[in-house]
Backbone as JSON, one array per atom type, in Angstrom:
{
  "sequence": "MRDRTSRPLGLIAWPFSSPLTSPVWLVLRIYLASIWMQFGVAKLRGGWLRGDALEALLQAVADGQTPAPFSFYPPVAQVLVATGMDVVLCILIPLAEVAVASAFLTGVMLVPAAVCAILLNLNLILAGVASVHFDGRIIALQLLLLAAWRVAGYLGLGTRAGWRGWDRRRGPVPGAT",
  "N": [[-16.0, 18.46, -33.99], [-17.13, 17.06, -31.14], [-17.74, 13.8, -30.08], [-20.52, 12.07, -29.07], [-20.31, 9.92, -27.12], [-18.16, 10.12, -25.92], [-18.48, 12.09, -23.78], [-19.68, 10.39, -21.66], [-17.71, 8.91, -20.65], [-15.89, 10.97, -20.08], [-17.36, 11.73, -17.54], [-16.56, 9.7, -15.94], [-14.09, 9.04, -16.15], [-13.25, 11.9, -14.3], [-13.2, 11.9, -11.68], [-10.74, 11.06, -11.3], [-8.91, 12.63, -12.67], [-9.35, 14.97, -12.31], [-8.1, 18.13, -10.28], [-9.98, 18.78, -8.26], [-11.09, 17.13, -7.37], [-9.82, 16.06, -5.29], [-9.8, 16.56, -2.15], [-11.41, 14.4, -1.9], [-9.77, 12.24, -2.35], [-8.03, 12.64, -0.9], [-9.19, 12.02, 2.11], [-9.62, 9.48, 1.39], [-7.03, 8.57, 1.77], [-6.1, 9.15, 4.16], [-7.88, 7.71, 5.67], [-6.83, 5.09, 5.17], [-4.15, 5.12, 5.65], [-4.29, 5.48, 8.52], [-5.64, 2.94, 8.9], [-3.1, 1.72, 7.83], [-0.96, 2.23, 9.43], [-2.15, 1.32, 12.04], [-2.37, -1.56, 12.02], [0.97, -1.64, 11.38], [1.85, -0.47, 13.89], [0.79, -2.05, 15.8], [2.43, -4.7, 15.2], [4.94, -3.68, 15.63], [4.98, -3.26, 18.46], [4.02, -5.45, 19.41], [6.29, -6.8, 18.73], [7.79, -8.02, 17.15], [10.08, -7.34, 15.39], [11.87, -8.59, 17.11], [12.28, -10.99, 15.76], [11.33, -13.28, 15.57], [8.13, -14.12, 15.59], [7.13, -14.41, 13.38], [7.72, -17.28, 12.17], [6.3, -19.26, 13.36], [3.63, -18.69, 12.04], [4.29, -18.99, 9.48], [4.82, -21.64, 9.48], [2.55, -22.96, 10.08], [0.97, -22.1, 8.04], [2.74, -23.46, 5.79], [2.31, -26.16, 6.87], [-0.57, -26.78, 6.14], [-2.4, -25.54, 7.9], [-3.63, -23.46, 7.42], [-6.35, -21.84, 5.65], [-5.55, -21.66, 3.07], [-6.26, -20.3, -0.06], [-4.7, -20.86, -2.89], [-3.06, -23.75, -4.02], [0.34, -23.55, -4.21], [1.06, -21.74, -2.13], [1.45, -23.3, 0.43], [4.21, -24.68, -0.08], [5.61, -22.26, -0.67], [5.83, -21.0, 1.87], [7.03, -23.0, 3.14], [9.43, -23.28, 2.09], [10.46, -20.0, 3.04], [10.53, -20.64, 5.7], [12.35, -22.58, 5.99], [14.41, -21.17, 4.53], [15.07, -19.41, 6.48], [14.17, -16.96, 5.78], [11.93, -15.99, 7.12], [12.63, -14.59, 9.63], [13.88, -12.05, 8.55], [11.63, -10.9, 7.3], [9.8, -10.47, 9.53], [10.97, -8.05, 10.35], [10.96, -6.52, 7.8], [8.09, -6.74, 7.34], [6.43, -4.9, 9.23], [7.83, -2.47, 9.17], [7.67, -1.97, 6.37], [4.67, -1.85, 6.47], [4.64, 0.66, 7.98], [5.68, 2.55, 6.3], [4.27, 2.57, 4.37], [1.78, 3.54, 5.35], [2.79, 6.07, 6.25], [3.47, 7.41, 3.7], [1.01, 7.35, 2.55], [-0.2, 9.5, 4.61], [1.24, 11.32, 3.81], [1.52, 11.68, 1.45], [3.34, 11.53, -0.44], [4.93, 9.56, -2.62], [2.95, 7.92, -3.35], [2.11, 6.1, -5.26], [4.21, 3.76, -5.34], [4.03, 3.08, -2.88], [1.17, 2.38, -2.28], [1.21, 0.07, -4.37], [2.79, -1.47, -2.85], [1.45, -1.88, -0.73], [-1.12, -3.23, -1.81], [0.58, -5.97, -2.62], [0.99, -6.71, 0.17], [-1.47, -7.24, 1.37], [-2.79, -8.67, -0.72], [-0.71, -11.14, -0.21], [-1.13, -11.99, 2.58], [-3.96, -12.82, 2.05], [-3.33, -14.94, 0.43], [-2.2, -16.87, 2.0], [-3.88, -17.65, 3.52], [-4.15, -16.22, 6.18], [-6.04, -14.16, 6.17], [-8.8, -12.2, 5.76], [-10.96, -12.36, 3.35], [-12.96, -10.72, 2.83], [-12.65, -8.33, 4.42], [-9.93, -7.17, 3.93], [-10.27, -7.39, 0.93], [-11.61, -5.57, 0.45], [-10.25, -3.39, 1.02], [-8.14, -4.03, -0.41], [-9.4, -2.98, -2.94], [-10.15, -0.21, -2.62], [-7.43, 0.77, -2.54], [-6.63, 0.2, -4.96], [-8.26, 2.03, -6.14], [-7.05, 4.04, -5.47], [-4.64, 3.93, -6.5], [-5.74, 4.51, -9.27], [-6.11, 6.67, -9.26], [-3.99, 8.41, -9.16], [-2.74, 10.74, -10.72], [-3.75, 12.89, -9.1], [-4.08, 12.08, -6.69], [-2.42, 12.88, -4.6], [-2.31, 15.4, -4.73], [-3.04, 16.98, -2.88], [-1.05, 17.24, -0.65], [2.09, 16.66, 0.8], [4.51, 15.51, -1.21], [3.35, 17.42, -3.3], [4.46, 19.98, -3.21], [7.12, 19.81, -3.45], [8.11, 21.35, -4.75], [8.47, 23.87, -3.14], [11.12, 23.55, -1.59], [13.07, 23.75, -3.47], [12.57, 22.02, -5.37], [12.04, 21.7, -8.86], [9.54, 20.07, -10.98], [9.73, 20.13, -13.69], [12.49, 20.61, -14.54], [14.27, 19.48, -13.03], [16.48, 19.44, -9.65], [17.05, 22.86, -8.43], [19.25, 25.27, -8.89], [21.0, 26.63, -6.32], [18.93, 26.72, -4.45], [17.23, 26.61, -1.4]],
  "CA": [[-17.14, 18.38, -32.86], [-17.18, 16.06, -30.15], [-18.35, 12.56, -30.2], [-21.27, 11.87, -27.96], [-19.87, 8.55, -26.58], [-16.99, 10.86, -25.32], [-18.85, 12.32, -22.49], [-19.92, 9.5, -20.07], [-16.28, 8.47, -20.55], [-15.34, 11.75, -19.22], [-17.6, 11.75, -16.53], [-16.3, 8.46, -15.3], [-12.16, 9.77, -15.7], [-13.45, 12.89, -13.83], [-12.52, 11.83, -10.57], [-9.53, 10.27, -11.57], [-8.21, 13.29, -13.15], [-9.65, 16.61, -11.98], [-7.81, 18.12, -8.97], [-11.36, 19.43, -7.84], [-11.27, 15.75, -6.15], [-8.23, 15.83, -4.66], [-9.77, 16.25, -1.02], [-11.84, 12.79, -1.15], [-8.76, 11.26, -2.52], [-7.14, 12.84, 0.98], [-9.63, 11.51, 2.71], [-9.4, 8.11, 1.45], [-5.84, 8.71, 1.95], [-6.06, 9.58, 5.81], [-8.31, 6.11, 5.92], [-5.67, 3.94, 4.66], [-3.03, 5.55, 6.62], [-5.07, 5.0, 9.64], [-5.44, 1.7, 8.86], [-2.01, 0.6, 7.67], [-0.32, 2.76, 11.17], [-2.3, 0.3, 13.18], [-1.65, -2.5, 12.22], [2.12, -1.41, 11.53], [2.21, -0.3, 15.31], [0.62, -3.37, 16.16], [3.36, -5.27, 15.11], [5.93, -2.91, 16.17], [4.61, -3.41, 19.99], [3.78, -7.2, 19.86], [7.84, -7.73, 19.16], [8.2, -8.25, 15.9], [11.42, -7.06, 15.16], [12.78, -9.6, 17.74], [12.6, -11.79, 14.44], [10.48, -15.16, 16.19], [6.73, -14.12, 15.5], [6.48, -15.16, 12.12], [7.97, -18.92, 11.94], [4.8, -20.08, 13.89], [2.78, -18.27, 11.12], [4.7, -19.54, 8.21], [5.17, -22.87, 9.44], [1.12, -23.39, 10.16], [0.84, -22.09, 6.18], [3.37, -24.72, 5.38], [1.56, -27.42, 7.59], [-1.57, -26.89, 5.48], [-3.26, -25.5, 8.9], [-4.46, -22.27, 7.4], [-6.89, -22.36, 4.43], [-4.56, -20.8, 1.75], [-6.86, -20.74, -1.54], [-4.04, -22.02, -3.49], [-2.13, -25.1, -3.4], [1.02, -23.63, -4.58], [1.3, -21.11, -1.3], [2.31, -23.5, 1.47], [5.27, -24.54, -0.41], [6.53, -20.91, -0.59], [5.72, -20.87, 3.02], [7.72, -23.89, 3.82], [10.64, -22.51, 1.57], [10.68, -19.1, 3.34], [11.36, -21.04, 6.89], [13.59, -23.29, 5.77], [15.78, -20.8, 4.58], [15.39, -18.23, 7.44], [13.62, -15.73, 5.55], [10.8, -15.32, 7.88], [13.48, -13.5, 10.49], [13.76, -11.08, 7.71], [10.1, -10.43, 7.21], [9.52, -9.72, 10.63], [11.86, -6.91, 10.29], [10.31, -5.84, 7.23], [6.85, -6.05, 7.35], [5.89, -4.1, 10.07], [8.66, -0.94, 8.6], [6.75, -1.49, 5.29], [3.44, -0.99, 6.91], [4.58, 1.76, 8.63], [5.96, 3.24, 5.52], [3.12, 2.89, 3.41], [0.99, 4.9, 6.16], [3.63, 7.72, 6.33], [3.35, 7.46, 2.18], [-0.06, 7.65, 2.03], [-0.37, 10.38, 5.18], [2.46, 12.92, 3.25], [1.06, 12.08, -0.04], [4.59, 11.18, -0.98], [5.36, 8.3, -3.39], [1.57, 7.1, -3.48], [1.94, 4.82, -6.43], [4.95, 2.62, -4.99], [3.06, 2.46, -1.65], [-0.42, 1.51, -3.02], [1.5, -1.07, -4.91], [3.53, -2.3, -1.73], [0.08, -1.92, 0.12], [-1.35, -4.22, -2.19], [1.01, -6.94, -2.09], [1.25, -6.99, 1.45], [-2.71, -7.71, 1.73], [-2.53, -10.39, -1.36], [0.0, -11.81, 0.44], [-1.85, -12.38, 3.8], [-4.83, -13.47, 1.6], [-2.99, -16.02, -0.55], [-1.58, -17.36, 3.26], [-5.21, -17.95, 4.28], [-4.79, -15.67, 7.36], [-6.57, -12.6, 5.91], [-9.95, -12.69, 5.02], [-11.32, -11.41, 1.57], [-14.17, -9.26, 2.62], [-12.31, -6.68, 4.71], [-8.71, -6.87, 2.83], [-10.59, -7.34, -0.48], [-12.14, -3.97, 0.62], [-8.9, -2.27, 1.47], [-7.33, -3.57, -1.97], [-9.97, -2.09, -3.74], [-9.9, 1.38, -2.25], [-6.0, 1.24, -3.08], [-7.02, 0.44, -6.59], [-8.99, 3.57, -6.86], [-5.97, 5.73, -5.17], [-3.63, 3.72, -7.64], [-6.25, 4.84, -10.5], [-6.27, 8.99, -9.11], [-2.66, 8.85, -9.01], [-2.48, 12.02, -10.98], [-4.53, 13.78, -8.22], [-4.46, 11.52, -5.26], [-1.57, 13.24, -3.41], [-2.43, 16.81, -4.86], [-3.14, 17.83, -1.2], [-0.34, 16.35, 0.17], [3.63, 17.11, 0.31], [4.58, 15.39, -2.87], [3.26, 18.61, -4.72], [4.96, 20.99, -2.16], [8.65, 19.64, -3.46], [8.95, 22.78, -5.35], [9.33, 24.78, -2.22], [12.29, 23.34, -1.09], [14.21, 23.78, -4.55], [12.94, 21.25, -6.99], [10.99, 21.76, -9.76], [9.43, 18.96, -11.79], [10.25, 19.78, -15.08], [13.85, 20.38, -14.94], [15.02, 19.02, -11.67], [17.24, 20.43, -8.91], [16.95, 24.29, -8.89], [20.35, 25.37, -8.2], [21.31, 27.82, -5.16], [17.94, 26.8, -3.78], [17.72, 25.85, 0.16]],
  "C": [[-16.95, 16.9, -32.23], [-17.81, 14.71, -30.52], [-19.24, 12.77, -28.84], [-20.94, 11.0, -26.87], [-19.04, 9.56, -25.95], [-17.44, 11.54, -23.85], [-18.85, 11.62, -21.39], [-18.38, 9.08, -19.81], [-14.96, 9.58, -19.61], [-15.76, 12.36, -17.94], [-17.08, 10.58, -15.62], [-14.65, 8.6, -14.79], [-12.57, 10.96, -14.35], [-12.83, 13.07, -12.48], [-11.21, 11.48, -10.14], [-8.51, 11.22, -11.99], [-8.05, 14.79, -13.01], [-8.79, 16.58, -10.24], [-8.77, 18.49, -7.88], [-11.56, 18.16, -6.59], [-10.44, 15.44, -5.38], [-8.7, 15.63, -2.98], [-10.78, 15.07, -0.52], [-10.83, 12.03, -1.4], [-7.81, 11.85, -0.95], [-7.79, 12.25, 1.94], [-9.67, 10.22, 2.91], [-7.55, 7.62, 1.5], [-5.24, 8.38, 3.62], [-6.39, 8.02, 6.05], [-7.41, 5.03, 6.23], [-4.66, 3.87, 5.26], [-3.4, 4.98, 8.15], [-4.77, 3.6, 10.06], [-3.62, 0.75, 9.17], [-1.2, 0.89, 8.96], [-0.96, 1.76, 12.08], [-1.8, -0.61, 12.96], [0.44, -2.71, 12.02], [3.08, -1.36, 12.86], [1.8, -1.38, 15.88], [1.86, -4.42, 16.22], [4.65, -5.14, 15.91], [5.85, -3.3, 17.84], [4.39, -4.71, 20.09], [5.38, -8.0, 19.91], [8.06, -8.46, 18.11], [9.58, -8.68, 15.15], [12.39, -7.58, 16.15], [13.08, -10.7, 16.65], [11.9, -13.12, 14.68], [9.06, -14.94, 15.8], [6.32, -14.62, 14.46], [6.77, -16.46, 11.55], [6.73, -19.52, 12.05], [4.01, -19.97, 12.45], [2.68, -19.25, 10.07], [4.77, -21.01, 7.99], [3.59, -23.79, 9.75], [0.35, -23.49, 8.85], [1.56, -23.18, 5.63], [2.46, -26.21, 5.61], [0.38, -27.47, 6.74], [-2.82, -26.58, 7.1], [-4.42, -24.0, 9.07], [-5.32, -22.56, 6.04], [-6.69, -21.37, 3.35], [-5.58, -21.29, 0.81], [-6.39, -21.29, -2.43], [-3.05, -22.68, -2.95], [-0.42, -24.58, -3.15], [1.64, -22.62, -3.1], [1.65, -21.9, -0.04], [3.63, -23.96, 1.02], [6.58, -23.51, -0.33], [6.62, -20.77, 1.14], [6.87, -21.89, 3.42], [9.54, -23.79, 3.28], [11.43, -21.04, 2.26], [11.23, -19.52, 5.08], [12.17, -21.84, 6.88], [15.08, -22.52, 5.61], [16.11, -19.19, 5.54], [14.79, -16.86, 7.2], [12.71, -15.04, 6.79], [11.43, -14.36, 9.21], [13.45, -11.96, 9.95], [12.51, -10.35, 7.6], [10.02, -10.18, 8.5], [9.64, -8.64, 10.96], [10.94, -6.04, 9.28], [8.65, -5.41, 6.92], [5.98, -4.9, 8.47], [6.66, -2.49, 9.92], [7.79, -0.72, 7.59], [5.01, -1.16, 5.47], [3.39, 0.39, 7.46], [4.98, 3.03, 7.39], [4.93, 3.85, 5.05], [2.08, 3.66, 4.33], [1.47, 6.13, 6.33], [3.28, 7.93, 4.81], [1.77, 8.21, 2.23], [-0.87, 8.6, 2.69], [-0.19, 11.83, 4.21], [1.63, 12.98, 1.99], [2.36, 12.06, -1.0], [4.69, 9.71, -1.51], [4.41, 7.47, -3.04], [1.69, 6.2, -3.94], [2.85, 3.34, -5.7], [4.23, 2.3, -3.4], [2.08, 2.3, -1.8], [0.25, 0.32, -3.25], [2.05, -1.99, -3.82], [1.99, -3.12, -0.92], [-0.65, -3.25, -0.29], [-0.97, -5.44, -2.61], [1.24, -7.52, -1.13], [-0.3, -7.73, 1.7], [-2.77, -8.87, 0.67], [-1.89, -11.24, -0.98], [-0.51, -12.53, 1.55], [-3.03, -12.93, 3.44], [-4.36, -14.94, 1.13], [-2.12, -17.03, 0.81], [-2.76, -17.99, 4.12], [-5.25, -17.52, 5.75], [-5.16, -14.44, 7.28], [-7.82, -12.94, 5.5], [-10.28, -11.43, 4.1], [-12.18, -10.77, 2.17], [-13.63, -8.05, 3.61], [-10.88, -6.56, 3.71], [-9.02, -6.74, 1.5], [-10.73, -6.32, -1.07], [-10.94, -3.11, 0.19], [-8.21, -2.52, 0.17], [-8.13, -3.05, -2.75], [-10.19, -0.83, -3.63], [-8.16, 1.69, -2.37], [-5.83, 0.99, -4.63], [-7.23, 1.26, -7.0], [-7.87, 4.51, -6.36], [-5.33, 5.37, -6.07], [-4.28, 4.46, -9.1], [-6.18, 6.5, -10.34], [-4.8, 8.91, -8.83], [-2.2, 10.24, -9.35], [-2.73, 13.11, -10.08], [-4.78, 13.47, -6.94], [-3.37, 12.32, -4.11], [-1.25, 15.04, -3.76], [-1.99, 17.32, -3.67], [-1.71, 16.62, -0.26], [1.85, 17.19, 0.03], [4.35, 16.76, -0.76], [4.59, 16.56, -3.58], [3.77, 19.55, -3.73], [6.65, 20.83, -2.68], [9.05, 20.99, -3.63], [9.54, 23.84, -4.54], [10.46, 24.77, -1.88], [13.27, 23.08, -2.39], [14.1, 22.9, -5.51], [11.67, 21.16, -7.85], [11.07, 20.31, -10.8], [10.08, 18.79, -13.0], [11.51, 19.83, -15.31], [14.48, 20.37, -13.62], [15.31, 19.99, -10.85], [17.48, 21.97, -8.81], [18.41, 25.09, -8.14], [20.28, 26.72, -7.53], [20.26, 27.61, -4.27], [17.85, 25.28, -2.13], [16.33, 24.98, 0.66]]
}
């Protein structure tokens, strides 16, 4: 006989485990993908790939000119500028944002994309250059997407890998094209 307390927990877990909720997660994925694509494309058009866009920002963080909420972050920014990592980050950040948007849009590799997106948002908040009000909401939505990892990509290319000769249980299908 079922315990009566399991029913409310089942109702709470239902959106995160039922394939019937996958259209809701698809809408959330498209919304998050549009945000990340806007961020990435704006940086690509703004010349971030030249490698000089981030040095001034990191130097401002290192000098304490931004409202960094934690005292450990300005020295981290100083190390990034001193070691020349700002040039590498200028290239990686826009490409990571476009990759996150592509993953959210297609439904492929949602968990790594959501983790990467959360880390990017947290980095901006820790640097004091992002608003907790906006980015905090985006992080909350990405955490919901992580909680629904089983069904969030159900309507996407990740579940269609079997059409291309890949069986999830057994690996590559011999002779498939």
